[in-house]
mmCIF file of the N, C-alpha and C atoms, coordinates in Angstrom:
data_MODEL
# 
_entry.id   MODEL 
# 
loop_
_atom_site.group_PDB 
_atom_site.id 
_atom_site.type_symbol 
_atom_site.label_atom_id 
_atom_site.label_alt_id 
_atom_site.label_comp_id 
_atom_site.label_asym_id 
_atom_site.label_entity_id 
_atom_site.label_seq_id 
_atom_site.pdbx_PDB_ins_code 
_atom_site.Cartn_x 
_atom_site.Cartn_y 
_atom_site.Cartn_z 
_atom_site.occupancy 
_atom_site.B_iso_or_equiv 
_atom_site.pdbx_formal_charge 
_atom_site.auth_seq_id 
_atom_site.auth_comp_id 
_atom_site.auth_asym_id 
_atom_site.auth_atom_id 
_atom_site.pdbx_PDB_model_num 
ATOM 1   N N  . MET A 1 1  ? 41.943 -1.818   47.304 1.00 0.00 ? 1  MET A N  1 
ATOM 2   C CA . MET A 1 1  ? 41.332 -2.321   48.507 1.00 0.00 ? 1  MET A CA 1 
ATOM 3   C C  . MET A 1 1  ? 42.130 -3.532   48.980 1.00 0.00 ? 1  MET A C  1 
ATOM 4   N N  . PRO A 1 2  ? 42.714 -3.457   50.151 1.00 0.00 ? 2  PRO A N  1 
ATOM 5   C CA . PRO A 1 2  ? 43.534 -4.560   50.658 1.00 0.00 ? 2  PRO A CA 1 
ATOM 6   C C  . PRO A 1 2  ? 42.664 -5.744   51.091 1.00 0.00 ? 2  PRO A C  1 
ATOM 7   N N  . ASP A 1 3  ? 43.196 -6.913   50.893 1.00 0.00 ? 3  ASP A N  1 
ATOM 8   C CA . ASP A 1 3  ? 42.485 -8.138   51.256 1.00 0.00 ? 3  ASP A CA 1 
ATOM 9   C C  . ASP A 1 3  ? 42.630 -8.381   52.758 1.00 0.00 ? 3  ASP A C  1 
ATOM 10  N N  . GLU A 1 4  ? 41.537 -8.700   53.430 1.00 0.00 ? 4  GLU A N  1 
ATOM 11  C CA . GLU A 1 4  ? 41.569 -8.921   54.875 1.00 0.00 ? 4  GLU A CA 1 
ATOM 12  C C  . GLU A 1 4  ? 42.341 -10.186  55.238 1.00 0.00 ? 4  GLU A C  1 
ATOM 13  N N  . ASN A 1 5  ? 42.349 -11.172  54.334 1.00 0.00 ? 5  ASN A N  1 
ATOM 14  C CA . ASN A 1 5  ? 42.965 -12.465  54.623 1.00 0.00 ? 5  ASN A CA 1 
ATOM 15  C C  . ASN A 1 5  ? 44.400 -12.574  54.120 1.00 0.00 ? 5  ASN A C  1 
ATOM 16  N N  . ALA A 1 6  ? 44.954 -11.498  53.656 1.00 0.00 ? 6  ALA A N  1 
ATOM 17  C CA . ALA A 1 6  ? 46.322 -11.536  53.135 1.00 0.00 ? 6  ALA A CA 1 
ATOM 18  C C  . ALA A 1 6  ? 47.314 -11.619  54.293 1.00 0.00 ? 6  ALA A C  1 
ATOM 19  N N  . PHE A 1 7  ? 48.380 -12.384  54.084 1.00 0.00 ? 7  PHE A N  1 
ATOM 20  C CA . PHE A 1 7  ? 49.418 -12.535  55.092 1.00 0.00 ? 7  PHE A CA 1 
ATOM 21  C C  . PHE A 1 7  ? 50.612 -11.670  54.724 1.00 0.00 ? 7  PHE A C  1 
ATOM 22  N N  . THR A 1 8  ? 51.307 -11.223  55.740 1.00 0.00 ? 8  THR A N  1 
ATOM 23  C CA . THR A 1 8  ? 52.539 -10.480  55.473 1.00 0.00 ? 8  THR A CA 1 
ATOM 24  C C  . THR A 1 8  ? 53.661 -11.490  55.239 1.00 0.00 ? 8  THR A C  1 
ATOM 25  N N  . LEU A 1 9  ? 54.737 -11.024  54.669 1.00 0.00 ? 9  LEU A N  1 
ATOM 26  C CA . LEU A 1 9  ? 55.868 -11.914  54.421 1.00 0.00 ? 9  LEU A CA 1 
ATOM 27  C C  . LEU A 1 9  ? 56.431 -12.460  55.736 1.00 0.00 ? 9  LEU A C  1 
ATOM 28  N N  . ARG A 1 10 ? 56.403 -11.675  56.763 1.00 0.00 ? 10 ARG A N  1 
ATOM 29  C CA . ARG A 1 10 ? 56.898 -12.115  58.072 1.00 0.00 ? 10 ARG A CA 1 
ATOM 30  C C  . ARG A 1 10 ? 56.035 -13.258  58.613 1.00 0.00 ? 10 ARG A C  1 
ATOM 31  N N  . GLN A 1 11 ? 54.695 -13.139  58.471 1.00 0.00 ? 11 GLN A N  1 
ATOM 32  C CA . GLN A 1 11 ? 53.804 -14.198  58.937 1.00 0.00 ? 11 GLN A CA 1 
ATOM 33  C C  . GLN A 1 11 ? 54.007 -15.487  58.147 1.00 0.00 ? 11 GLN A C  1 
ATOM 34  N N  . VAL A 1 12 ? 54.179 -15.342  56.853 1.00 0.00 ? 12 VAL A N  1 
ATOM 35  C CA . VAL A 1 12 ? 54.393 -16.516  56.008 1.00 0.00 ? 12 VAL A CA 1 
ATOM 36  C C  . VAL A 1 12 ? 55.714 -17.183  56.366 1.00 0.00 ? 12 VAL A C  1 
ATOM 37  N N  . ASP A 1 13 ? 56.749 -16.416  56.590 1.00 0.00 ? 13 ASP A N  1 
ATOM 38  C CA . ASP A 1 13 ? 58.047 -16.970  56.941 1.00 0.00 ? 13 ASP A CA 1 
ATOM 39  C C  . ASP A 1 13 ? 57.981 -17.685  58.293 1.00 0.00 ? 13 ASP A C  1 
ATOM 40  N N  . GLN A 1 14 ? 57.285 -17.103  59.242 1.00 0.00 ? 14 GLN A N  1 
ATOM 41  C CA . GLN A 1 14 ? 57.157 -17.729  60.561 1.00 0.00 ? 14 GLN A CA 1 
ATOM 42  C C  . GLN A 1 14 ? 56.341 -19.023  60.458 1.00 0.00 ? 14 GLN A C  1 
ATOM 43  N N  . ALA A 1 15 ? 55.277 -19.020  59.674 1.00 0.00 ? 15 ALA A N  1 
ATOM 44  C CA . ALA A 1 15 ? 54.469 -20.225  59.498 1.00 0.00 ? 15 ALA A CA 1 
ATOM 45  C C  . ALA A 1 15 ? 55.285 -21.325  58.821 1.00 0.00 ? 15 ALA A C  1 
ATOM 46  N N  . ARG A 1 16 ? 56.110 -20.954  57.843 1.00 0.00 ? 16 ARG A N  1 
ATOM 47  C CA . ARG A 1 16 ? 56.955 -21.932  57.167 1.00 0.00 ? 16 ARG A CA 1 
ATOM 48  C C  . ARG A 1 16 ? 57.953 -22.548  58.134 1.00 0.00 ? 16 ARG A C  1 
ATOM 49  N N  . ALA A 1 17 ? 58.531 -21.739  58.996 1.00 0.00 ? 17 ALA A N  1 
ATOM 50  C CA . ALA A 1 17 ? 59.481 -22.246  59.984 1.00 0.00 ? 17 ALA A CA 1 
ATOM 51  C C  . ALA A 1 17 ? 58.783 -23.169  60.991 1.00 0.00 ? 17 ALA A C  1 
ATOM 52  N N  . ASP A 1 18 ? 57.588 -22.804  61.415 1.00 0.00 ? 18 ASP A N  1 
ATOM 53  C CA . ASP A 1 18 ? 56.830 -23.655  62.335 1.00 0.00 ? 18 ASP A CA 1 
ATOM 54  C C  . ASP A 1 18 ? 56.480 -24.992  61.683 1.00 0.00 ? 18 ASP A C  1 
ATOM 55  N N  . PHE A 1 19 ? 56.051 -24.933  60.434 1.00 0.00 ? 19 PHE A N  1 
ATOM 56  C CA . PHE A 1 19 ? 55.697 -26.147  59.702 1.00 0.00 ? 19 PHE A CA 1 
ATOM 57  C C  . PHE A 1 19 ? 56.922 -27.051  59.546 1.00 0.00 ? 19 PHE A C  1 
ATOM 58  N N  . ALA A 1 20 ? 58.074 -26.471  59.240 1.00 0.00 ? 20 ALA A N  1 
ATOM 59  C CA . ALA A 1 20 ? 59.303 -27.256  59.096 1.00 0.00 ? 20 ALA A CA 1 
ATOM 60  C C  . ALA A 1 20 ? 59.692 -27.911  60.419 1.00 0.00 ? 20 ALA A C  1 
ATOM 61  N N  . ALA A 1 21 ? 59.513 -27.226  61.530 1.00 0.00 ? 21 ALA A N  1 
ATOM 62  C CA . ALA A 1 21 ? 59.839 -27.789  62.842 1.00 0.00 ? 21 ALA A CA 1 
ATOM 63  C C  . ALA A 1 21 ? 58.923 -28.955  63.176 1.00 0.00 ? 21 ALA A C  1 
ATOM 64  N N  . VAL A 1 22 ? 57.641 -28.807  62.894 1.00 0.00 ? 22 VAL A N  1 
ATOM 65  C CA . VAL A 1 22 ? 56.684 -29.887  63.155 1.00 0.00 ? 22 VAL A CA 1 
ATOM 66  C C  . VAL A 1 22 ? 57.001 -31.091  62.276 1.00 0.00 ? 22 VAL A C  1 
ATOM 67  N N  . LEU A 1 23 ? 57.289 -30.848  61.016 1.00 0.00 ? 23 LEU A N  1 
ATOM 68  C CA . LEU A 1 23 ? 57.613 -31.932  60.103 1.00 0.00 ? 23 LEU A CA 1 
ATOM 69  C C  . LEU A 1 23 ? 58.896 -32.645  60.531 1.00 0.00 ? 23 LEU A C  1 
ATOM 70  N N  . ASP A 1 24 ? 59.875 -31.891  60.998 1.00 0.00 ? 24 ASP A N  1 
ATOM 71  C CA . ASP A 1 24 ? 61.125 -32.479  61.464 1.00 0.00 ? 24 ASP A CA 1 
ATOM 72  C C  . ASP A 1 24 ? 60.879 -33.401  62.657 1.00 0.00 ? 24 ASP A C  1 
ATOM 73  N N  . GLU A 1 25 ? 60.057 -32.983  63.598 1.00 0.00 ? 25 GLU A N  1 
ATOM 74  C CA . GLU A 1 25 ? 59.737 -33.823  64.753 1.00 0.00 ? 25 GLU A CA 1 
ATOM 75  C C  . GLU A 1 25 ? 58.979 -35.074  64.341 1.00 0.00 ? 25 GLU A C  1 
ATOM 76  N N  . LEU A 1 26 ? 58.085 -34.933  63.362 1.00 0.00 ? 26 LEU A N  1 
ATOM 77  C CA . LEU A 1 26 ? 57.330 -36.084  62.876 1.00 0.00 ? 26 LEU A CA 1 
ATOM 78  C C  . LEU A 1 26 ? 58.257 -37.100  62.224 1.00 0.00 ? 26 LEU A C  1 
ATOM 79  N N  . VAL A 1 27 ? 59.182 -36.656  61.423 1.00 0.00 ? 27 VAL A N  1 
ATOM 80  C CA . VAL A 1 27 ? 60.129 -37.557  60.765 1.00 0.00 ? 27 VAL A CA 1 
ATOM 81  C C  . VAL A 1 27 ? 60.999 -38.253  61.801 1.00 0.00 ? 27 VAL A C  1 
ATOM 82  N N  . LYS A 1 28 ? 61.453 -37.536  62.814 1.00 0.00 ? 28 LYS A N  1 
ATOM 83  C CA . LYS A 1 28 ? 62.259 -38.144  63.875 1.00 0.00 ? 28 LYS A CA 1 
ATOM 84  C C  . LYS A 1 28 ? 61.462 -39.225  64.605 1.00 0.00 ? 28 LYS A C  1 
ATOM 85  N N  . ALA A 1 29 ? 60.202 -38.950  64.872 1.00 0.00 ? 29 ALA A N  1 
ATOM 86  C CA . ALA A 1 29 ? 59.366 -39.929  65.566 1.00 0.00 ? 29 ALA A CA 1 
ATOM 87  C C  . ALA A 1 29 ? 59.143 -41.172  64.712 1.00 0.00 ? 29 ALA A C  1 
ATOM 88  N N  . LEU A 1 30 ? 58.961 -40.998  63.415 1.00 0.00 ? 30 LEU A N  1 
ATOM 89  C CA . LEU A 1 30 ? 58.763 -42.148  62.538 1.00 0.00 ? 30 LEU A CA 1 
ATOM 90  C C  . LEU A 1 30 ? 60.028 -42.992  62.430 1.00 0.00 ? 30 LEU A C  1 
ATOM 91  N N  . PHE A 1 31 ? 61.187 -42.356  62.341 1.00 0.00 ? 31 PHE A N  1 
ATOM 92  C CA . PHE A 1 31 ? 62.440 -43.104  62.282 1.00 0.00 ? 31 PHE A CA 1 
ATOM 93  C C  . PHE A 1 31 ? 62.710 -43.840  63.587 1.00 0.00 ? 31 PHE A C  1 
ATOM 94  N N  . ALA A 1 32 ? 62.288 -43.284  64.690 1.00 0.00 ? 32 ALA A N  1 
ATOM 95  C CA . ALA A 1 32 ? 62.498 -43.935  65.975 1.00 0.00 ? 32 ALA A CA 1 
ATOM 96  C C  . ALA A 1 32 ? 61.669 -45.213  66.092 1.00 0.00 ? 32 ALA A C  1 
ATOM 97  N N  . ARG A 1 33 ? 60.566 -45.290  65.355 1.00 0.00 ? 33 ARG A N  1 
ATOM 98  C CA . ARG A 1 33 ? 59.691 -46.456  65.421 1.00 0.00 ? 33 ARG A CA 1 
ATOM 99  C C  . ARG A 1 33 ? 60.116 -47.578  64.485 1.00 0.00 ? 33 ARG A C  1 
ATOM 100 N N  . LEU A 1 34 ? 61.075 -47.353  63.593 1.00 0.00 ? 34 LEU A N  1 
ATOM 101 C CA . LEU A 1 34 ? 61.521 -48.401  62.680 1.00 0.00 ? 34 LEU A CA 1 
ATOM 102 C C  . LEU A 1 34 ? 62.209 -49.521  63.448 1.00 0.00 ? 34 LEU A C  1 
ATOM 103 N N  . THR A 1 35 ? 62.049 -50.738  62.946 1.00 0.00 ? 35 THR A N  1 
ATOM 104 C CA . THR A 1 35 ? 62.691 -51.864  63.609 1.00 0.00 ? 35 THR A CA 1 
ATOM 105 C C  . THR A 1 35 ? 64.178 -51.892  63.278 1.00 0.00 ? 35 THR A C  1 
ATOM 106 N N  . THR A 1 36 ? 64.937 -52.370  64.218 1.00 0.00 ? 36 THR A N  1 
ATOM 107 C CA . THR A 1 36 ? 66.381 -52.461  64.023 1.00 0.00 ? 36 THR A CA 1 
ATOM 108 C C  . THR A 1 36 ? 66.731 -53.856  63.497 1.00 0.00 ? 36 THR A C  1 
ATOM 109 N N  . ARG A 1 37 ? 67.957 -54.027  63.062 1.00 0.00 ? 37 ARG A N  1 
ATOM 110 C CA . ARG A 1 37 ? 68.411 -55.341  62.583 1.00 0.00 ? 37 ARG A CA 1 
ATOM 111 C C  . ARG A 1 37 ? 68.332 -56.373  63.699 1.00 0.00 ? 37 ARG A C  1 
ATOM 112 N N  . ARG A 1 38 ? 68.641 -55.941  64.905 1.00 0.00 ? 38 ARG A N  1 
ATOM 113 C CA . ARG A 1 38 ? 68.613 -56.860  66.041 1.00 0.00 ? 38 ARG A CA 1 
ATOM 114 C C  . ARG A 1 38 ? 67.193 -57.381  66.289 1.00 0.00 ? 38 ARG A C  1 
ATOM 115 N N  . GLU A 1 39 ? 66.211 -56.511  66.195 1.00 0.00 ? 39 GLU A N  1 
ATOM 116 C CA . GLU A 1 39 ? 64.826 -56.941  66.404 1.00 0.00 ? 39 GLU A CA 1 
ATOM 117 C C  . GLU A 1 39 ? 64.361 -57.883  65.300 1.00 0.00 ? 39 GLU A C  1 
ATOM 118 N N  . VAL A 1 40 ? 64.734 -57.600  64.064 1.00 0.00 ? 40 VAL A N  1 
ATOM 119 C CA . VAL A 1 40 ? 64.348 -58.469  62.948 1.00 0.00 ? 40 VAL A CA 1 
ATOM 120 C C  . VAL A 1 40 ? 65.008 -59.838  63.106 1.00 0.00 ? 40 VAL A C  1 
ATOM 121 N N  . TRP A 1 41 ? 66.292 -59.859  63.497 1.00 0.00 ? 41 TRP A N  1 
ATOM 122 C CA . TRP A 1 41 ? 67.009 -61.110  63.703 1.00 0.00 ? 41 TRP A CA 1 
ATOM 123 C C  . TRP A 1 41 ? 66.351 -61.930  64.808 1.00 0.00 ? 41 TRP A C  1 
ATOM 124 N N  . ARG A 1 42 ? 65.976 -61.280  65.887 1.00 0.00 ? 42 ARG A N  1 
ATOM 125 C CA . ARG A 1 42 ? 65.361 -61.976  67.020 1.00 0.00 ? 42 ARG A CA 1 
ATOM 126 C C  . ARG A 1 42 ? 64.010 -62.597  66.616 1.00 0.00 ? 42 ARG A C  1 
ATOM 127 N N  . VAL A 1 43 ? 63.211 -61.868  65.867 1.00 0.00 ? 43 VAL A N  1 
ATOM 128 C CA . VAL A 1 43 ? 61.910 -62.399  65.444 1.00 0.00 ? 43 VAL A CA 1 
ATOM 129 C C  . VAL A 1 43 ? 62.101 -63.576  64.491 1.00 0.00 ? 43 VAL A C  1 
ATOM 130 N N  . ALA A 1 44 ? 63.055 -63.473  63.572 1.00 0.00 ? 44 ALA A N  1 
ATOM 131 C CA . ALA A 1 44 ? 63.314 -64.574  62.643 1.00 0.00 ? 44 ALA A CA 1 
ATOM 132 C C  . ALA A 1 44 ? 63.791 -65.814  63.391 1.00 0.00 ? 44 ALA A C  1 
ATOM 133 N N  . LEU A 1 45 ? 64.696 -65.646  64.340 1.00 0.00 ? 45 LEU A N  1 
ATOM 134 C CA . LEU A 1 45 ? 65.200 -66.778  65.108 1.00 0.00 ? 45 LEU A CA 1 
ATOM 135 C C  . LEU A 1 45 ? 64.085 -67.423  65.927 1.00 0.00 ? 45 LEU A C  1 
ATOM 136 N N  . MET A 1 46 ? 63.249 -66.620  66.547 1.00 0.00 ? 46 MET A N  1 
ATOM 137 C CA . MET A 1 46 ? 62.145 -67.171  67.330 1.00 0.00 ? 46 MET A CA 1 
ATOM 138 C C  . MET A 1 46 ? 61.157 -67.918  66.431 1.00 0.00 ? 46 MET A C  1 
ATOM 139 N N  . GLY A 1 47 ? 60.965 -67.446  65.219 1.00 0.00 ? 47 GLY A N  1 
ATOM 140 C CA . GLY A 1 47 ? 60.097 -68.155  64.283 1.00 0.00 ? 47 GLY A CA 1 
ATOM 141 C C  . GLY A 1 47 ? 60.660 -69.513  63.901 1.00 0.00 ? 47 GLY A C  1 
ATOM 142 N N  . VAL A 1 48 ? 61.966 -69.572  63.664 1.00 0.00 ? 48 VAL A N  1 
ATOM 143 C CA . VAL A 1 48 ? 62.604 -70.843  63.306 1.00 0.00 ? 48 VAL A CA 1 
ATOM 144 C C  . VAL A 1 48 ? 62.546 -71.815  64.479 1.00 0.00 ? 48 VAL A C  1 
ATOM 145 N N  . VAL A 1 49 ? 62.890 -71.355  65.671 1.00 0.00 ? 49 VAL A N  1 
ATOM 146 C CA . VAL A 1 49 ? 62.881 -72.222  66.854 1.00 0.00 ? 49 VAL A CA 1 
ATOM 147 C C  . VAL A 1 49 ? 61.447 -72.664  67.166 1.00 0.00 ? 49 VAL A C  1 
ATOM 148 N N  . GLY A 1 50 ? 60.507 -71.749  67.091 1.00 0.00 ? 50 GLY A N  1 
ATOM 149 C CA . GLY A 1 50 ? 59.118 -72.102  67.365 1.00 0.00 ? 50 GLY A CA 1 
ATOM 150 C C  . GLY A 1 50 ? 58.567 -73.087  66.348 1.00 0.00 ? 50 GLY A C  1 
ATOM 151 N N  . GLY A 1 51 ? 58.888 -72.884  65.075 1.00 0.00 ? 51 GLY A N  1 
ATOM 152 C CA . GLY A 1 51 ? 58.429 -73.807  64.041 1.00 0.00 ? 51 GLY A CA 1 
ATOM 153 C C  . GLY A 1 51 ? 59.033 -75.187  64.188 1.00 0.00 ? 51 GLY A C  1 
ATOM 154 N N  . ALA A 1 52 ? 60.322 -75.243  64.532 1.00 0.00 ? 52 ALA A N  1 
ATOM 155 C CA . ALA A 1 52 ? 60.968 -76.542  64.721 1.00 0.00 ? 52 ALA A CA 1 
ATOM 156 C C  . ALA A 1 52 ? 60.384 -77.289  65.913 1.00 0.00 ? 52 ALA A C  1 
ATOM 157 N N  . SER A 1 53 ? 60.157 -76.577  67.002 1.00 0.00 ? 53 SER A N  1 
ATOM 158 C CA . SER A 1 53 ? 59.590 -77.249  68.182 1.00 0.00 ? 53 SER A CA 1 
ATOM 159 C C  . SER A 1 53 ? 58.151 -77.690  67.915 1.00 0.00 ? 53 SER A C  1 
ATOM 160 N N  . LEU A 1 54 ? 57.407 -76.927  67.173 1.00 0.00 ? 54 LEU A N  1 
ATOM 161 C CA . LEU A 1 54 ? 56.044 -77.335  66.820 1.00 0.00 ? 54 LEU A CA 1 
ATOM 162 C C  . LEU A 1 54 ? 56.065 -78.589  65.955 1.00 0.00 ? 54 LEU A C  1 
ATOM 163 N N  . MET A 1 55 ? 56.972 -78.658  64.997 1.00 0.00 ? 55 MET A N  1 
ATOM 164 C CA . MET A 1 55 ? 57.058 -79.838  64.137 1.00 0.00 ? 55 MET A CA 1 
ATOM 165 C C  . MET A 1 55 ? 57.473 -81.064  64.942 1.00 0.00 ? 55 MET A C  1 
ATOM 166 N N  . GLN A 1 56 ? 58.392 -80.909  65.891 1.00 0.00 ? 56 GLN A N  1 
ATOM 167 C CA . GLN A 1 56 ? 58.803 -82.032  66.725 1.00 0.00 ? 56 GLN A CA 1 
ATOM 168 C C  . GLN A 1 56 ? 57.644 -82.515  67.587 1.00 0.00 ? 56 GLN A C  1 
ATOM 169 N N  . THR A 1 57 ? 56.885 -81.588  68.127 1.00 0.00 ? 57 THR A N  1 
ATOM 170 C CA . THR A 1 57 ? 55.735 -81.961  68.960 1.00 0.00 ? 57 THR A CA 1 
ATOM 171 C C  . THR A 1 57 ? 54.686 -82.693  68.140 1.00 0.00 ? 57 THR A C  1 
ATOM 172 N N  . LEU A 1 58 ? 54.394 -82.185  66.949 1.00 0.00 ? 58 LEU A N  1 
ATOM 173 C CA . LEU A 1 58 ? 53.405 -82.848  66.096 1.00 0.00 ? 58 LEU A CA 1 
ATOM 174 C C  . LEU A 1 58 ? 53.886 -84.223  65.656 1.00 0.00 ? 58 LEU A C  1 
ATOM 175 N N  . ALA A 1 59 ? 55.170 -84.353  65.344 1.00 0.00 ? 59 ALA A N  1 
ATOM 176 C CA . ALA A 1 59 ? 55.702 -85.653  64.959 1.00 0.00 ? 59 ALA A CA 1 
ATOM 177 C C  . ALA A 1 59 ? 55.586 -86.645  66.110 1.00 0.00 ? 59 ALA A C  1 
ATOM 178 N N  . PHE A 1 60 ? 55.877 -86.210  67.328 1.00 0.00 ? 60 PHE A N  1 
ATOM 179 C CA . PHE A 1 60 ? 55.755 -87.078  68.494 1.00 0.00 ? 60 PHE A CA 1 
ATOM 180 C C  . PHE A 1 60 ? 54.303 -87.519  68.695 1.00 0.00 ? 60 PHE A C  1 
ATOM 181 N N  . ILE A 1 61 ? 53.371 -86.576  68.553 1.00 0.00 ? 61 ILE A N  1 
ATOM 182 C CA . ILE A 1 61 ? 51.951 -86.910  68.736 1.00 0.00 ? 61 ILE A CA 1 
ATOM 183 C C  . ILE A 1 61 ? 51.492 -87.898  67.679 1.00 0.00 ? 61 ILE A C  1 
ATOM 184 N N  . PHE A 1 62 ? 51.853 -87.673  66.424 1.00 0.00 ? 62 PHE A N  1 
ATOM 185 C CA . PHE A 1 62 ? 51.415 -88.578  65.360 1.00 0.00 ? 62 PHE A CA 1 
ATOM 186 C C  . PHE A 1 62 ? 52.047 -89.960  65.503 1.00 0.00 ? 62 PHE A C  1 
ATOM 187 N N  . ARG A 1 63 ? 53.327 -90.026  65.938 1.00 0.00 ? 63 ARG A N  1 
ATOM 188 C CA . ARG A 1 63 ? 53.967 -91.327  66.155 1.00 0.00 ? 63 ARG A CA 1 
ATOM 189 C C  . ARG A 1 63 ? 53.277 -92.082  67.278 1.00 0.00 ? 63 ARG A C  1 
ATOM 190 N N  . SER A 1 64 ? 52.946 -91.368  68.360 1.00 0.00 ? 64 SER A N  1 
ATOM 191 C CA . SER A 1 64 ? 52.299 -92.054  69.483 1.00 0.00 ? 64 SER A CA 1 
ATOM 192 C C  . SER A 1 64 ? 50.885 -92.485  69.119 1.00 0.00 ? 64 SER A C  1 
ATOM 193 N N  . LEU A 1 65 ? 50.187 -91.715  68.312 1.00 0.00 ? 65 LEU A N  1 
ATOM 194 C CA . LEU A 1 65 ? 48.841 -92.109  67.892 1.00 0.00 ? 65 LEU A CA 1 
ATOM 195 C C  . LEU A 1 65 ? 48.888 -93.294  66.940 1.00 0.00 ? 65 LEU A C  1 
ATOM 196 N N  . SER A 1 66 ? 49.838 -93.288  66.033 1.00 0.00 ? 66 SER A N  1 
ATOM 197 C CA . SER A 1 66 ? 49.895 -94.389  65.069 1.00 0.00 ? 66 SER A CA 1 
ATOM 198 C C  . SER A 1 66 ? 50.362 -95.672  65.743 1.00 0.00 ? 66 SER A C  1 
ATOM 199 N N  . SER A 1 67 ? 51.271 -95.609  66.702 1.00 0.00 ? 67 SER A N  1 
ATOM 200 C CA . SER A 1 67 ? 51.693 -96.838  67.403 1.00 0.00 ? 67 SER A CA 1 
ATOM 201 C C  . SER A 1 67 ? 50.579 -97.335  68.301 1.00 0.00 ? 67 SER A C  1 
ATOM 202 N N  . ALA A 1 68 ? 49.790 -96.474  68.892 1.00 0.00 ? 68 ALA A N  1 
ATOM 203 C CA . ALA A 1 68 ? 48.662 -96.901  69.732 1.00 0.00 ? 68 ALA A CA 1 
ATOM 204 C C  . ALA A 1 68 ? 47.587 -97.550  68.870 1.00 0.00 ? 68 ALA A C  1 
ATOM 205 N N  . GLY A 1 69 ? 47.416 -97.060  67.667 1.00 0.00 ? 69 GLY A N  1 
ATOM 206 C CA . GLY A 1 69 ? 46.421 -97.646  66.763 1.00 0.00 ? 69 GLY A CA 1 
ATOM 207 C C  . GLY A 1 69 ? 46.819 -99.036  66.311 1.00 0.00 ? 69 GLY A C  1 
ATOM 208 N N  . HIS A 1 70 ? 48.109 -99.280  66.087 1.00 0.00 ? 70 HIS A N  1 
ATOM 209 C CA . HIS A 1 70 ? 48.562 -100.592 65.686 1.00 0.00 ? 70 HIS A CA 1 
ATOM 210 C C  . HIS A 1 70 ? 48.447 -101.607 66.814 1.00 0.00 ? 70 HIS A C  1 
ATOM 211 N N  . ALA A 1 71 ? 48.671 -101.173 68.024 1.00 0.00 ? 71 ALA A N  1 
ATOM 212 C CA . ALA A 1 71 ? 48.612 -102.068 69.161 1.00 0.00 ? 71 ALA A CA 1 
ATOM 213 C C  . ALA A 1 71 ? 47.169 -102.482 69.473 1.00 0.00 ? 71 ALA A C  1 
ATOM 214 N N  . ALA A 1 72 ? 46.218 -101.615 69.251 1.00 0.00 ? 72 ALA A N  1 
ATOM 215 C CA . ALA A 1 72 ? 44.830 -101.917 69.578 1.00 0.00 ? 72 ALA A CA 1 
ATOM 216 C C  . ALA A 1 72 ? 44.151 -102.723 68.472 1.00 0.00 ? 72 ALA A C  1 
ATOM 217 N N  . ARG A 1 73 ? 44.714 -102.722 67.269 1.00 0.00 ? 73 ARG A N  1 
ATOM 218 C CA . ARG A 1 73 ? 44.103 -103.422 66.146 1.00 0.00 ? 73 ARG A CA 1 
ATOM 219 C C  . ARG A 1 73 ? 44.515 -104.898 66.155 1.00 0.00 ? 73 ARG A C  1 
ATOM 220 N N  . PRO A 1 74 ? 43.574 -105.795 66.077 1.00 0.00 ? 74 PRO A N  1 
ATOM 221 C CA . PRO A 1 74 ? 43.958 -107.239 66.067 1.00 0.00 ? 74 PRO A CA 1 
ATOM 222 C C  . PRO A 1 74 ? 44.579 -107.599 64.717 1.00 0.00 ? 74 PRO A C  1 
ATOM 223 N N  . ASP A 1 75 ? 45.503 -108.571 64.736 1.00 0.00 ? 75 ASP A N  1 
ATOM 224 C CA . ASP A 1 75 ? 46.126 -109.036 63.487 1.00 0.00 ? 75 ASP A CA 1 
ATOM 225 C C  . ASP A 1 75 ? 45.141 -109.929 62.740 1.00 0.00 ? 75 ASP A C  1 
ATOM 226 N N  . ARG A 1 76 ? 45.177 -109.886 61.442 1.00 0.00 ? 76 ARG A N  1 
ATOM 227 C CA . ARG A 1 76 ? 44.262 -110.707 60.635 1.00 0.00 ? 76 ARG A CA 1 
ATOM 228 C C  . ARG A 1 76 ? 44.960 -111.896 60.093 1.00 0.00 ? 76 ARG A C  1 
# 
């Protein structure tokens, strides 16, 4: 008695080829989304520049606050 759900070799071969094509497209899409060296370099440089400018701004604010505090305080 033949099984109703059995596949022929031709159907299996065609399904395997379809699956391989889909997998190939998926791999291509994933590789296309990877970051390049140029993008990594740009993000690292922006982090360094942003961090340095933030530190300079904070140093300026703290210097101005501390000098204003000394000027307002009477000498003993």
